[in-house]
NUMAR-141816 format. One record per residue (C-alpha): chain; x, y, z; residue in one letter. Coordinates in steps of 0.25 Angstrom, whole numbers, padded with zeros to 4 digits, m for minus. Layout:
# NUMAR-141816
ATOM  kette   east  north     up  rest
ATOM      A      X      Y      Z     A
...
This chain:
# NUMAR-141816
ATOM  kette   east  north     up  rest
ATOM      A   0031   0058  m0041     T
ATOM      A   0039   0045  m0038     Y
ATOM      A   0045   0035  m0047     E
ATOM      A   0055   0024  m0047     S
ATOM      A   0069   0027  m0050     R
ATOM      A   0077   0015  m0054     F
ATOM      A   0092   0016  m0051     G
ATOM      A   0090   0023  m0038     E
ATOM      A   0091   0017  m0025     E
ATOM      A   0079   0023  m0019     E
ATOM      A   0066   0016  m0023     K
ATOM      A   0052   0022  m0022     L
ATOM      A   0050   0015  m0009     I
ATOM      A   0061   0023  m0003     D
ATOM      A   0059   0036  m0010     R
ATOM      A   0044   0037  m0008     F
ATOM      A   0037   0025  m0001     Y
ATOM      A   0044   0023   0012     R
ATOM      A   0046   0038   0015     P
ATOM      A   0031   0040   0012     M
ATOM      A   0027   0029   0021     L
ATOM      A   0036   0033   0032     S
ATOM      A   0028   0047   0033     E
ATOM      A   0014   0042   0033     V
ATOM      A   0005   0036   0043     Q
ATOM      A  m0006   0031   0034     W
ATOM      A  m0003   0024   0021     Y
ATOM      A  m0013   0019   0010     D
ATOM      A  m0009   0012  m0002     R
ATOM      A  m0016   0007  m0014     I
ATOM      A  m0008  m0003  m0023     A
ATOM      A  m0011  m0013  m0034     G
ATOM      A  m0001  m0022  m0029     Y
ATOM      A   0003  m0023  m0014     L
ATOM      A   0016  m0030  m0008     S
ATOM      A   0017  m0030   0007     L
ATOM      A   0032  m0031   0005     Q
ATOM      A   0032  m0017  m0002     S
ATOM      A   0024  m0011   0009     L
ATOM      A   0033  m0017   0020     A
ATOM      A   0045  m0012   0013     N
ATOM      A   0039   0002   0012     A
ATOM      A   0035   0002   0027     L
ATOM      A   0049  m0001   0032     E
ATOM      A   0053   0009   0043     G
ATOM      A   0039   0017   0041     V
ATOM      A   0036   0019   0056     D
ATOM      A   0024   0029   0054     E
ATOM      A   0015   0019   0047     L
ATOM      A   0020   0007   0055     L
ATOM      A   0021   0012   0069     E
ATOM      A   0010   0023   0070     G
ATOM      A  m0005   0023   0067     E
ATOM      A  m0002   0021   0052     G
ATOM      A  m0010   0013   0043     K
ATOM      A  m0008   0007   0029     I
ATOM      A  m0020   0004   0020     R
ATOM      A  m0017  m0003   0007     V
ATOM      A  m0026  m0007  m0005     I
ATOM      A  m0020  m0017  m0014     A
ATOM      A  m0024  m0024  m0027     G
ATOM      A  m0028  m0039  m0026     S
ATOM      A  m0014  m0045  m0030     E
ATOM      A  m0007  m0047  m0017     L
ATOM      A   0007  m0054  m0015     Y
ATOM      A   0006  m0068  m0009     E
ATOM      A   0018  m0065  m0001     S
ATOM      A   0010  m0055   0007     D
ATOM      A  m0001  m0065   0010     K
ATOM      A   0005  m0069   0024     D
ATOM      A   0005  m0055   0029     V
ATOM      A  m0009  m0051   0023     L
ATOM      A  m0016  m0063   0028     F
ATOM      A  m0007  m0069   0040     P
ATOM      A  m0011  m0082   0045     D
ATOM      A  m0012  m0082   0060     E
ATOM      A  m0007  m0096   0061     D
ATOM      A   0006  m0094   0053     D
ATOM      A   0017  m0084   0056     P
ATOM      A   0021  m0075   0045     L
ATOM      A   0031  m0080   0035     P
ATOM      A   0046  m0075   0037     P
ATOM      A   0045  m0066   0025     R
ATOM      A   0033  m0060   0030     V
ATOM      A   0039  m0058   0044     K
ATOM      A   0051  m0051   0038     S
ATOM      A   0046  m0043   0026     Q
ATOM      A   0032  m0040   0029     L
ATOM      A   0031  m0039   0044     A
ATOM      A   0028  m0024   0044     I
ATOM      A   0016  m0027   0035     I
ATOM      A   0011  m0039   0044     A
ATOM      A   0012  m0029   0056     T
ATOM      A   0004  m0018   0049     L
ATOM      A  m0007  m0028   0045     L
ATOM      A  m0007  m0033   0059     E
ATOM      A  m0008  m0019   0065     Q
ATOM      A  m0019  m0015   0055     D
ATOM      A  m0010  m0004   0050     K
ATOM      A  m0010  m0010   0036     L
ATOM      A  m0023  m0013   0029     E
ATOM      A  m0024  m0019   0015     I
ATOM      A  m0035  m0020   0005     K
ATOM      A  m0036  m0027  m0008     V
ATOM      A  m0042  m0019  m0020     A
ATOM      A  m0048  m0025  m0033     T
ATOM      A  m0055  m0017  m0044     T
ATOM      A  m0070  m0017  m0045     A
ATOM      A  m0076  m0026  m0055     E
ATOM      A  m0071  m0024  m0069     G
ATOM      A  m0058  m0017  m0065     G
ATOM      A  m0044  m0022  m0067     G
ATOM      A  m0034  m0023  m0055     I
ATOM      A  m0032  m0013  m0043     F
ATOM      A  m0019  m0006  m0047     H
ATOM      A  m0020   0007  m0040     A
ATOM      A  m0008   0013  m0032     K
ATOM      A  m0009   0024  m0022     L
ATOM      A  m0002   0027  m0008     G
ATOM      A  m0007   0037   0003     I
ATOM      A   0001   0041   0015     G
ATOM      A  m0004   0050   0026     I
ATOM      A   0005   0054   0037     D
ATOM      A   0002   0057   0052     S
ATOM      A  m0001   0072   0048     N
ATOM      A  m0011   0068   0037     R
ATOM      A  m0002   0072   0026     N
ATOM      A  m0005   0063   0014     K
ATOM      A   0003   0058   0002     I
ATOM      A  m0002   0049  m0009     T
ATOM      A   0006   0042  m0020     F
ATOM      A   0000   0035  m0033     E
ATOM      A   0006   0029  m0045     G
ATOM      A   0012   0016  m0050     S
ATOM      A   0018   0010  m0037     V
ATOM      A   0011  m0003  m0031     N
ATOM      A   0014  m0008  m0017     E
ATOM      A   0025  m0017  m0021     T
ATOM      A   0040  m0018  m0019     V
ATOM      A   0042  m0018  m0034     S
ATOM      A   0034  m0005  m0035     A
ATOM      A   0042   0003  m0024     W
ATOM      A   0056  m0003  m0026     E
ATOM      A   0057  m0008  m0041     R
ATOM      A   0047  m0004  m0051     N
ATOM      A   0046   0009  m0058     F
ATOM      A   0035   0016  m0051     E
ATOM      A   0029   0030  m0051     R
ATOM      A   0019   0037  m0042     F
ATOM      A   0015   0051  m0038     K
ATOM      A   0014   0056  m0024     V
ATOM      A   0003   0066  m0019     H
ATOM      A   0004   0074  m0006     R
ATOM      A  m0008   0081   0000     H
ATOM      A  m0001   0093   0005     W
ATOM      A   0005   0096  m0009     K
ATOM      A  m0003   0106  m0017     G
ATOM      A  m0011   0098  m0028     G
ATOM      A  m0008   0084  m0023     E
ATOM      A  m0018   0084  m0012     G
ATOM      A  m0030   0080  m0021     K
ATOM      A  m0022   0068  m0026     Y
ATOM      A  m0020   0064  m0011     V
ATOM      A  m0035   0065  m0008     H
ATOM      A  m0039   0057  m0020     E
ATOM      A  m0029   0046  m0017     D
ATOM      A  m0034   0045  m0003     I
ATOM      A  m0048   0045  m0008     E
ATOM      A  m0045   0034  m0018     T
ATOM      A  m0038   0025  m0007     F
ATOM      A  m0050   0027   0003     E
ATOM      A  m0060   0024  m0008     A
ATOM      A  m0053   0011  m0011     I
ATOM      A  m0050   0007   0003     W
ATOM      A  m0064   0009   0007     E
ATOM      A  m0069   0001  m0005     D
ATOM      A  m0076   0013  m0010     N
ATOM      A  m0070   0014  m0024     H
ATOM      A  m0078   0010  m0036     G
ATOM      A  m0067   0003  m0044     S
ATOM      A  m0060  m0004  m0032     V
ATOM      A  m0064  m0015  m0023     D
ATOM      A  m0056  m0016  m0010     V
ATOM      A  m0056  m0028   0000     H
ATOM      A  m0049  m0029   0014     P
ATOM      A  m0038  m0039   0013     L
ATOM      A  m0045  m0051   0020     P
ATOM      A  m0057  m0049   0011     E
ATOM      A  m0049  m0049  m0002     A
ATOM      A  m0042  m0062   0002     E
ATOM      A  m0055  m0068   0006     K
ATOM      A  m0062  m0064  m0007     E
ATOM      A  m0050  m0069  m0015     G
ATOM      A  m0047  m0055  m0021     L
ATOM      A  m0032  m0056  m0018     I
ATOM      A  m0023  m0061  m0029     E
ATOM      A  m0010  m0066  m0022     W
ATOM      A   0002  m0066  m0031     K
C-alpha cells in the first residue's frame, strides 16, 4: 500500500509512479480525471516506454483540460503553442507515433460520473503489476494531494487474482463491452460533444 506522506521530499510520483513506469513496456490507465501534464512529468526519462515497442492506453472521464486541447486535437495549419512544445512535447510525440491512445468514458444511462482509477503495467517479460485506489492522473494527485492506493503483483501469492480481475476490467471497458460504461475514441467523443472542457 502506498499513501502520501507530507513533510517528506519524495512524492508518490518519485516513490512509485516513475520507477514503475521505467520498468514496464505496456501501460494501461483508467482515471476519472486526466492531465497530460501529469503523464508527461511521470514519463520523463522513461526510455522503455518511449523508445521501445511500448504502448500506453488511457481511459479517462469526460472532463478534460482546455490546456490539453492543442495536443489532443492539433491543427495542421497552426504550430503548437510554446507551452505545449516545451511541456507536452513527449505527449505530442507519443500521440503522433500511435504509442499513446486515449478514449473517453461516460457512464451508461442513469449513472453518475466515470470516476474509476486503475493502472496496469506489463514489462518485456510479461510480469504484470496493477494499482488501484484514489489517485487520478493529475499533477495534484501524484504530487500534492493525500492519496492512497494498493499495488498487486501477479507473481506474488494471493495477488494474481486481483491482477487478472484488473486486466479483465480494463479490457472490457476499453472494448466498450462493460454494461455500466460507454467508451468513445477521442475524435468521436469530441464530435458528439461528450467532452467537457475545463
